[in-house]
N, C-alpha and C positions, 0 to 999 in steps of 0.2 A: 567675329575675330576674337581670339583669346587675348585678354589683357591681364597681366599679373604683375605683382610687385616682386615676385621671386626672380632670381637670376637664371633659372633653368625651368624646363618642363619635365617633370619626373618621368623617366623611362622613355623619353623621346630624343631623337637626334635633331639638332637645330643647325641651320645655316644662318649666319649673321648677315644682315643686310645694311645696317647702319643706324645711326642716332636719329630719332624722330622727336619732334616737339609739336605741341599745339597750345595756342594761347587764346584767351577770351578776356575782353575788357568790357564790362557792363556798368552803366551808370544807374544809380538809384534815383528815382524821381523825388521831387519835393515832398509830395504827400507821404510817400513811404518813409522818408527821413523824419518827418514830423511824428508819424505814428510810432516809428521805432524809438524816437526820443522819449515819447510818453511811456512806452514799454520799459525803457531803461530806468525811468523814474519809479514806476510802480512795480517793477519786476516782471518776470516772465520772458517768454521767448518771442522773438521778432519773426513772425511768419513771412513777412514781406522780404526781409533780408535772406532768410533761409531759402525761399523760392529763387531769388536772384543768384544765390550761391550755387544751388543745384543746377540752375540753367547754365551758368558760366562753366561749371565743372564738366557738364555734358558736352558743351560746345568744344572745350579744350580737348577732351578725350576723343570726340568724333574727328576733330581735325588731325590729331596725332595718328589715329587709326587710318585715316585717308592717306596720310603721307607714308605710313608703313606699307599700305597696299600698293601705292605707286612705286615703291622700291621692290615689290615682289614678295613682300612678307604676308604671312597669314596669322601672325601673332606679334604682340609687343611684350617684352619682358623687362624687368627692372624698373617698372613705372614709378615715378615720383611725382606727387602733386604739390604745388606751392601756391599759397594764397597771399596776396598783397593788396593794399589799398594804394591807389595812385591818384594823381590829379590834385587840384587845389583843394585843400582841406580834406584830403582823402575821400573825395566824393565818388570815386569809381573803384570798382572791384576788379582785380585781375587774378585769373587762375591760369597757371601754366602746368602742362603735363609733359613729362620727358620720359623717354624709354628707349629701348633698343628694338628695332624691327628685326624679326627673324622669320624664317620659314621652318615650320615644324613638320617633320616627316613621321 
């Protein structure tokens, strides 16, 4: 399925199907939190959080695409990704994907 942040598909006619969203909320476990804290102190990237972020993003995009397909779409345009921390002390990561389901001819 075509997924794009643009509001059109160049040279193609599209039929609009509707707004679609996908969300993912993942918790980071205690050991990842501890090691990420150490990384923050000594500098560097936190691979554990990067992996969780990538996993959450993919889940949100997959869910959004499934909803687009259920509406008869074969693409999602105007995609926007939002990232938030939720829960007590921001212990969970939320990724939401939003776009417009379309059928590209």
